[in-house]
C-alpha atoms as one frame of an Amber mdcrd trajectory, in Angstrom:
protein
 149.506 126.037  -0.249 148.643 126.413  -3.925 145.598 128.647  -4.344 143.696
 129.089  -7.656 140.660 131.373  -7.634 138.515 129.525 -10.151 139.300 125.878
 -10.818 136.564 125.491 -13.467 138.084 128.361 -15.466 141.633 126.978 -14.949
 140.733 123.370 -16.065 138.487 124.258 -18.902 141.263 124.626 -21.581 142.574
 121.161 -20.571 139.147 119.603 -20.798 138.596 121.159 -24.260 142.049 120.044
 -25.371 141.531 116.327 -24.529 138.021 116.435 -26.019 139.303 117.818 -29.321
 142.388 115.571 -29.413 140.259 112.443 -28.766 137.868 113.379 -31.569 140.723
 114.122 -34.049 142.738 110.980 -33.220 139.696 108.808 -33.469 139.017 110.524
 -36.787 142.490 109.472 -37.973 141.738 105.904 -36.996 138.419 106.015 -38.941
 140.205 107.345 -42.038 142.726 104.498 -41.960 140.001 101.946 -41.574 138.158
 103.206 -44.620 141.115 102.378 -46.788 142.708  99.485 -44.835 141.620  96.932
 -42.243 144.540  98.106 -40.058 144.948 101.398 -38.274 148.114 102.347 -36.370
 145.794 103.732 -33.707 143.898 100.994 -31.863 142.291 103.133 -29.204 142.487
 106.610 -27.602 142.018 107.459 -23.912 142.136 110.942 -22.395 141.956 112.386
 -18.952 142.504 115.600 -17.024 144.050 115.469 -13.538 141.854 115.987 -10.581
 142.278 119.140  -8.460 143.694 117.017  -5.579 146.227 115.415  -7.923 147.323
 118.789  -9.259 147.714 120.097  -5.755 149.695 117.066  -4.587 152.062 117.275
  -7.555 152.480 121.027  -7.262 153.593 120.609  -3.635 156.080 117.853  -4.675
 157.459 120.068  -7.413 157.319 123.096  -5.143 155.503 125.119  -7.750 153.877
 128.494  -7.257 150.255 128.851  -8.553 151.468 130.901 -11.572 154.008 128.208
 -12.480 151.631 125.288 -12.801 150.417 126.095 -16.278 153.918 126.210 -17.762
 155.734 123.574 -15.688 153.239 120.840 -15.056 153.158 118.959 -18.402 150.602
 116.235 -17.658 147.532 118.043 -16.398 145.964 116.920 -19.688 146.919 113.434
 -20.770 146.377 111.380 -24.015 147.121 107.678 -24.125 147.190 105.996 -27.607
 147.388 102.194 -27.806 148.616 100.357 -30.846 148.605  96.670 -32.027 152.311
  96.662 -32.961 155.480  98.377 -31.890 155.975  99.602 -35.448 152.586 101.358
 -35.203 153.917 103.484 -32.335 156.533 105.162 -34.537 153.938 105.693 -37.266
 151.706 107.556 -34.747 154.684 109.602 -33.478 155.364 110.783 -37.049 151.655
 111.573 -37.535 151.630 113.742 -34.378 154.822 115.515 -35.375 153.331 116.532
 -38.739 150.242 118.111 -37.237 149.965 121.871 -37.437 147.837 122.063 -34.276
 150.365 120.160 -32.149 153.869 121.544 -31.176 156.048 118.806 -29.758 158.576
 120.121 -27.235 159.925 116.873 -25.663 160.219 113.193 -26.456 161.371 110.154
 -24.538 161.563 106.728 -26.092 161.185 104.216 -23.288 160.737 101.452 -25.853
 164.280 101.699 -27.197 165.445 102.541 -23.691 163.119 100.930 -21.074 163.128
 102.059 -17.478 164.939  99.802 -14.978 161.491  98.617 -13.792 160.779  97.289
 -17.245 158.410 100.136 -18.201 158.052 100.685 -21.937 156.246 103.449 -23.720
 156.800 106.487 -25.943 156.276 109.794 -24.229 155.824 113.285 -25.720 155.143
 116.688 -24.175 153.473 119.112 -26.488 151.389 122.188 -26.853 147.962 121.958
 -28.395 146.798 125.021 -30.273 143.367 125.571 -28.852 140.961 128.089 -30.325
 138.902 129.813 -27.587 136.399 132.741 -27.525 139.264 134.824 -26.217 141.598
 133.837 -28.999 144.288 131.135 -29.568 145.732 129.446 -26.525 148.602 126.965
 -26.250 147.780 124.143 -23.800 150.513 121.885 -22.465 149.654 118.159 -22.431
 151.350 114.736 -22.357 151.051 111.863 -24.851 151.800 108.284 -24.021 151.913
 105.852 -26.968 152.225 102.125 -26.311 151.120  98.691 -27.488 148.239  96.918
 -25.770 150.763  94.627 -24.171 152.794  97.482 -22.718 149.514  99.002 -21.494
 148.521  95.916 -19.537 151.979  95.818 -17.871 151.884  99.583 -17.020 148.397
  99.310 -15.578 149.538  96.461 -13.260 152.715  98.461 -12.200 150.564 101.560
 -11.530 148.194  99.577  -9.294 151.083  98.037  -7.348 152.700 101.492  -6.868
 149.400 102.729  -5.511 149.099  99.764  -3.169 152.603  99.961  -1.830 152.850
 103.797  -1.914 155.631 103.622  -4.531 157.638 101.217  -2.379 157.082  97.919
  -4.188 158.760  94.967  -2.348 161.908  93.611  -4.008 160.457  90.165  -4.818
 157.473  91.746  -6.611 159.723  94.153  -8.456 161.760  91.175  -9.747 158.567
  89.484 -10.948 157.512  92.728 -12.579 160.791  92.837 -14.552 160.253  89.255
 -15.719 156.769  90.083 -16.718 158.119  93.084 -18.690 160.587  90.850 -20.486
 157.792  88.463 -21.320 155.639  91.331 -22.621 158.531  92.626 -24.804 158.959
  89.090 -26.195 155.274  88.961 -27.056 155.423  92.301 -28.834 158.426  91.079
 -30.850 156.682  87.884 -31.835 153.581  89.718 -32.869 155.682  92.086 -35.022
 157.166  89.097 -36.849 153.712  87.927 -37.934 152.005  91.306 -38.261 151.544
  90.881 -42.038 149.730  87.595 -41.454 147.610  89.261 -38.727 146.690  92.150
 -41.062 145.786  89.770 -43.834 143.524  87.821 -41.448 141.829  91.035 -40.415
 141.381  91.989 -44.102 139.817  88.616 -44.895 137.544  88.850 -41.851 136.238
  92.255 -42.859 135.799  91.063 -46.494 133.728  88.057 -45.392 131.677  90.150
 -43.029 130.961  92.659 -45.840 129.951  89.829 -48.261 127.655  88.389 -45.624
 125.939  91.747 -45.121 125.497  92.141 -48.878 123.989  88.704 -49.078 121.628
  89.526 -46.164 120.404  92.695 -47.776 119.867  90.897 -51.109 117.470  88.622
 -49.312 115.359  91.476 -48.073
């Protein structure tokens, strides 16, 4: 049985890490949108595992309490969604260039999807957190995927939960076909991404002109 004396104290660095990362990543999105109608970051979601989830995983991994901090990479999680597959690799490079993030592991499930059809870009990294007791390196996981990939992954996660990770063969086959369809959609969207971006630019321009006209009437 894993026993940690003070869970609030144990989890606080992870909570602070995801709060800061969400703020910073949304700040990057805002900077892009000031100069361009398109940002490689569409949305940012963060979470910290529950105590029960940490306990369950530590038992499966056969971890001692003192090993959890260094060996459980996904206590803190960041998920970034993008409009286009190309945006994913732009975000990957943005993360690698940051001085407050130290990437230690990467796995490209887009170039090499899982057998189930799962596609996403995974990174394990340390976030350099400043605390009242000094700098601390906090291990966390990043998942970067398109909105299409995210819909598919959400469905797969729900089915795994329903069937206790034993999804029936016929449903697995349908999931694979759905993954193929999702990949095809991403590919088609990439082919017209310039047109999509131009449409976004024109929409923002028209909205801006309408607002200017409205204020002129005041």
